[in-house]
C-alpha positions as a printed NumPy array, in Angstrom:
array([[-23.367,  -0.779, -16.512],
       [-24.012,   0.902, -13.185],
       [-21.864,   2.243, -10.36 ],
       [-22.916,   1.23 ,  -6.889],
       [-21.679,   2.799,  -3.648],
       [-21.549,   0.938,  -0.342],
       [-21.961,   2.266,   3.185],
       [-20.16 ,  -0.592,   4.949],
       [-17.03 ,  -2.518,   4.11 ],
       [-18.841,  -5.772,   4.873],
       [-21.532,  -5.084,   2.255],
       [-18.844,  -3.949,  -0.163],
       [-16.797,  -7.134,   0.21 ],
       [-19.872,  -9.314,  -0.129],
       [-20.113,  -8.042,  -3.705],
       [-16.486,  -7.44 ,  -4.748],
       [-14.282,  -9.844,  -2.775],
       [-14.346, -12.642,  -5.358],
       [-13.359, -10.159,  -8.088],
       [-10.511,  -8.771,  -5.961],
       [ -9.142, -12.081,  -4.663],
       [ -8.977, -13.564,  -8.178],
       [ -6.034, -11.128,  -8.64 ],
       [ -5.014, -10.798,  -5.018],
       [ -1.509,  -9.474,  -5.601],
       [ -2.729,  -6.76 ,  -7.957],
       [ -5.467,  -5.803,  -5.501],
       [ -3.478,  -6.068,  -2.268],
       [ -3.778,  -2.335,  -1.576],
       [ -7.588,  -2.31 ,  -1.794],
       [ -7.914,  -5.563,   0.149],
       [ -5.537,  -4.235,   2.789],
       [ -7.552,  -1.044,   3.159],
       [-10.693,  -3.135,   3.657],
       [ -8.918,  -5.17 ,   6.335],
       [ -7.887,  -1.986,   8.133],
       [-11.441,  -0.631,   7.982],
       [-12.722,  -3.813,   9.635],
       [ -9.99 ,  -4.303,  12.234],
       [ -9.125,  -0.684,  13.058],
       [-12.356,   1.335,  12.695],
       [-10.686,   4.511,  13.978],
       [ -7.733,   4.393,  11.598],
       [ -9.372,   6.808,   9.142],
       [-11.108,   9.95 ,  10.371],
       [-13.456,  10.38 ,   7.396],
       [-15.924,   7.86 ,   5.915],
       [-14.396,   5.794,   3.097],
       [-15.508,   5.786,  -0.509],
       [-16.35 ,   2.207,  -1.539],
       [-17.653,   1.691,  -5.063],
       [-18.055,  -1.021,  -7.67 ],
       [-19.062,  -0.896, -11.302],
       [-21.283,  -3.787, -12.322],
       [-22.357,  -5.116, -15.688],
       [-25.493,  -6.876, -14.622],
       [-24.283,  -8.97 , -11.703],
       [-20.668,  -9.101, -12.897],
       [-18.151,  -6.807, -11.192],
       [-15.932,  -5.097, -13.776],
       [-14.207,  -2.429, -11.644],
       [-13.675,  -1.428,  -8.024],
       [-12.568,   1.87 ,  -6.539],
       [-11.892,   3.005,  -2.989],
       [-10.714,   6.121,  -1.207],
       [ -9.938,   6.849,   2.432],
       [ -9.806,  10.667,   2.494],
       [ -7.526,  12.563,   2.457],
       [ -5.587,   9.908,   0.518],
       [ -5.739,   9.194,  -3.219],
       [ -8.471,   7.325,  -5.028],
       [ -7.418,   3.713,  -5.662],
       [ -8.351,   1.798,  -8.818],
       [ -8.589,  -1.953,  -9.233],
       [ -7.856,  -3.818, -12.412],
       [-10.706,  -2.926, -14.759],
       [-12.342,  -5.404, -17.119],
       [-14.271,  -2.781, -19.123],
       [-12.542,   0.572, -19.602],
       [-15.84 ,   2.435, -19.945],
       [-16.169,   1.962, -16.18 ],
       [-13.52 ,   4.672, -15.761],
       [-15.936,   7.383, -16.875],
       [-18.523,   6.212, -14.345],
       [-16.019,   6.496, -11.491],
       [-14.844,   9.913, -12.706],
       [-18.429,  11.191, -12.828],
       [-19.147,   9.814,  -9.374],
       [-16.214,  11.716,  -7.798],
       [-16.635,  15.111,  -9.492],
       [-18.43 ,  16.578,  -6.463],
       [-15.894,  15.117,  -4.018],
       [-12.608,  15.41 ,  -5.913],
       [ -9.72 ,  13.286,  -4.671],
       [ -6.18 ,  14.712,  -4.566],
       [ -5.064,  12.086,  -7.076],
       [ -5.383,   8.528,  -8.261],
       [ -3.263,   5.407,  -7.92 ],
       [ -3.759,   2.215,  -9.885],
       [ -2.497,  -0.01 , -12.706],
       [ -0.271,   2.125, -14.928],
       [ -2.413,   2.224, -18.077],
       [ -5.671,   2.551, -16.175],
       [ -4.503,   5.355, -13.9  ],
       [ -3.28 ,   7.241, -16.996],
       [ -6.703,   6.825, -18.623],
       [ -8.422,   7.936, -15.438],
       [ -6.196,  11.039, -15.19 ],
       [ -6.957,  11.953, -18.803],
       [-10.684,  11.474, -18.245],
       [-10.54 ,  13.492, -15.026],
       [ -8.838,  16.444, -16.736],
       [-11.248,  16.25 , -19.667],
       [-14.286,  16.213, -17.353],
       [-13.16 ,  18.717, -14.701],
       [-10.554,  20.899, -16.411],
       [ -8.197,  20.159, -13.51 ],
       [ -4.665,  19.322, -14.693],
       [ -3.088,  16.008, -13.78 ],
       [  0.505,  14.905, -13.631],
       [  2.226,  11.607, -12.931],
       [  4.136,  11.897,  -9.672],
       [  5.307,   8.34 ,  -9.027],
       [  5.886,   5.082, -10.872],
       [  5.797,   2.015,  -8.655],
       [  5.9  ,  -1.728,  -9.054],
       [  3.921,  -4.273,  -7.036],
       [  5.772,  -7.41 ,  -5.928],
       [  4.687, -10.744,  -4.476],
       [  6.708, -13.258,  -2.45 ],
       [  5.868, -16.843,  -1.592],
       [  9.351, -18.202,  -0.749],
       [ 12.135, -16.289,   0.986],
       [ 15.763, -16.41 ,  -0.155],
       [ 17.794, -15.309,   2.849],
       [ 20.381, -12.603,   2.126],
       [ 23.963, -12.509,   3.333],
       [ 23.729, -12.266,   7.134],
       [ 24.525,  -9.032,   8.904],
       [ 25.03 ,  -8.127,  12.528],
       [ 21.975,  -7.692,  14.692],
       [ 18.553,  -9.265,  15.034],
       [ 14.864,  -8.591,  14.395],
       [ 12.657,  -7.407,  17.237],
       [  9.093,  -6.102,  17.343],
       [  8.677,  -2.397,  18.043],
       [  6.735,  -1.454,  21.146],
       [  5.478,   1.629,  22.995],
       [  9.006,   2.707,  24.036],
       [  9.822,   3.101,  20.321],
       [  6.919,   5.478,  19.535],
       [  9.055,   8.627,  19.274],
       [ 11.595,   6.847,  17.084],
       [  8.847,   5.557,  14.788],
       [  7.302,   9.009,  14.564],
       [ 10.634,  10.484,  13.463],
       [ 11.355,   7.705,  10.972],
       [  7.821,   7.838,   9.53 ],
       [  8.244,  11.55 ,   8.84 ],
       [ 11.605,  10.895,   7.183],
       [ 10.148,   8.05 ,   5.119],
       [  7.217,  10.144,   3.874],
       [  9.507,  13.016,   2.9  ],
       [ 12.053,  10.816,   1.128],
       [ 10.043,   7.968,  -0.384],
       [  6.796,   9.796,  -1.18 ],
       [  8.223,  13.247,  -1.83 ],
       [  5.599,  14.825,   0.407],
       [  5.68 ,  17.2  ,   3.343],
       [  4.86 ,  15.004,   6.34 ],
       [  1.804,  15.954,   8.317],
       [  1.052,  14.879,  11.857],
       [  2.044,  11.21 ,  12.087],
       [  1.56 ,  10.915,  15.861],
       [ -1.466,   8.625,  15.618],
       [  0.178,   6.535,  12.911],
       [  3.274,   6.068,  15.059],
       [  1.102,   5.129,  18.038],
       [ -0.715,   2.448,  16.016],
       [  2.534,   0.954,  14.752],
       [  4.072,   1.044,  18.244],
       [  1.169,  -0.86 ,  19.786],
       [  0.146,  -3.229,  16.971],
       [  3.101,  -5.62 ,  17.159],
       [  3.386,  -5.412,  13.355],
       [  6.317,  -2.995,  13.075],
       [  9.606,  -4.853,  13.157],
       [ 12.958,  -3.285,  13.954],
       [ 16.474,  -4.479,  13.189],
       [ 18.549,  -4.004,  16.334],
       [ 22.347,  -3.897,  16.104],
       [ 24.363,  -3.617,  19.319],
       [ 21.213,  -2.548,  21.156],
       [ 20.405,   0.253,  18.704],
       [ 17.455,   0.273,  16.232],
       [ 18.916,   0.684,  12.735],
       [ 16.013,  -0.135,  10.381],
       [ 12.238,  -0.599,  10.429],
       [  9.763,  -2.588,   8.342],
       [  6.021,  -2.619,   8.804],
       [  4.056,  -5.807,   8.25 ],
       [  0.638,  -4.256,   8.052],
       [ -2.715,  -4.743,   6.432],
       [ -3.689,  -8.296,   5.569],
       [ -5.453,  -9.7  ,   2.538],
       [ -7.322, -13.023,   2.606],
       [ -4.089, -14.932,   1.933],
       [ -1.332, -12.376,   2.273],
       [  0.056,  -9.333,   4.003],
       [  1.499,  -6.046,   2.764],
       [  4.994,  -4.932,   3.744],
       [  5.733,  -1.257,   4.292],
       [  6.929,   1.237,   5.209],
       [ 10.543,   0.115,   5.08 ],
       [ 13.122,   2.67 ,   6.192],
       [ 16.786,   2.79 ,   7.16 ],
       [ 18.41 ,   6.118,   8.125],
       [ 20.984,   7.257,   5.54 ],
       [ 23.955,   6.758,   7.86 ],
       [ 22.98 ,   3.095,   8.42 ],
       [ 22.502,   2.068,   4.796],
       [ 24.616,  -0.345,   2.783],
       [ 25.031,  -2.848,   5.634],
       [ 22.233,  -5.263,   4.757],
       [ 19.935,  -4.208,   7.587],
       [ 16.794,  -3.685,   5.488],
       [ 17.387,  -6.817,   3.402],
       [ 17.71 ,  -8.981,   6.509],
       [ 14.808,  -7.307,   8.258],
       [ 12.38 ,  -7.726,   5.341],
       [ 13.579, -11.292,   4.712],
       [ 13.232, -12.408,   8.335],
       [  9.94 , -10.571,   8.771],
       [  8.565, -12.08 ,   5.572],
       [  9.589, -15.564,   6.677],
       [  7.919, -15.037,  10.052],
       [  4.708, -14.001,   8.291],
       [  4.818, -17.093,   6.067],
       [  5.462, -19.269,   9.12 ],
       [  2.394, -17.75 ,  10.799],
       [  0.16 , -18.907,   7.941],
       [  0.322, -16.16 ,   5.333],
       [  0.731, -17.579,   1.814],
       [  2.063, -14.393,   0.225],
       [  3.74 , -11.11 ,   1.072],
       [  3.269,  -7.988,  -1.041],
       [  5.135,  -4.722,  -1.325],
       [  5.514,  -1.711,  -3.582],
       [  8.769,  -0.167,  -4.776],
       [  9.56 ,   3.15 ,  -6.417],
       [ 10.897,   2.416,  -9.912],
       [ 13.19 ,   5.42 ,  -9.525],
       [ 15.044,   3.542,  -6.766],
       [ 16.966,   0.675,  -8.417],
       [ 18.577,  -0.325,  -5.113],
       [ 15.324,  -1.242,  -3.394],
       [ 14.042,  -3.015,  -6.485],
       [ 17.157,  -5.195,  -6.544],
       [ 17.326,  -6.088,  -2.859],
       [ 13.689,  -7.166,  -2.721],
       [ 14.038,  -9.332,  -5.81 ],
       [ 17.189, -10.873,  -4.352],
       [ 15.196, -12.144,  -1.364],
       [ 12.388, -13.582,  -3.479],
       [  9.935, -10.816,  -4.335],
       [  8.68 , -11.166,  -7.904],
       [  7.211,  -8.302,  -9.968],
       [  3.464,  -8.439, -10.548],
       [  2.288,  -5.142, -12.01 ],
       [  3.3  ,  -1.539, -12.556],
       [  1.329,   1.02 , -10.604],
       [  1.337,   4.776, -11.251],
       [  0.185,   7.658,  -9.117],
       [ -1.215,  10.9  , -10.558],
       [ -1.86 ,  14.146,  -8.695],
       [ -4.688,  16.497,  -9.669],
       [ -4.782,  20.281,  -9.604]])
């Protein structure tokens, strides 16, 4: 087996796309990152890491990283590929790894064994896929796309989302808020003229689209805003030609897991995140 790095996302996809799309739901994060790299070249300030492990001409593993974010693992058809990826990143250590639960655990163990750097699991998530929407109980208000006038609101809510959902200290999210405010892909739920919830419908895969972030301020929760927003936004995406919608939930949050399943999202795979150092 050999690990091969790629300088361009186009060359990368020419080799790995068939492998990734065969399990599109499981690989929606990697495919979405590739879509962002092609459609928004300035979205990431540093060059991406794009790698595949091949057994002859057969792809057995894929890994990506858009620094300063975590390394992302695909499903892996030969676990010995993990050691090749570990060895390839020793000189450019990522802050952590995210991937299928068993594989990310194996990677974290191999990383600690190779580098001496401790690792710890910091989040357990679950990937979901939707192909048919079940509309929730209606609530007051309506869905509307965010625009430039909402940039400051999005910036504030993105910081709150990162702190609450990811457990991280938010950095500068100004550019992120600007992209969401001008892309037409951030949807708001508006009740009595006031934005009360947001849901991003972001990076696309060949047949689908990933949902997130989803955030409702604490004082607006329990009224069905997020459920209706995600349901109506998901239906709009399906109506536009997407076959699937994907999202990730934190397994420590039973409320979000329930509301998404109630509107038609079905569990696909468990995904764990490990931090290094």
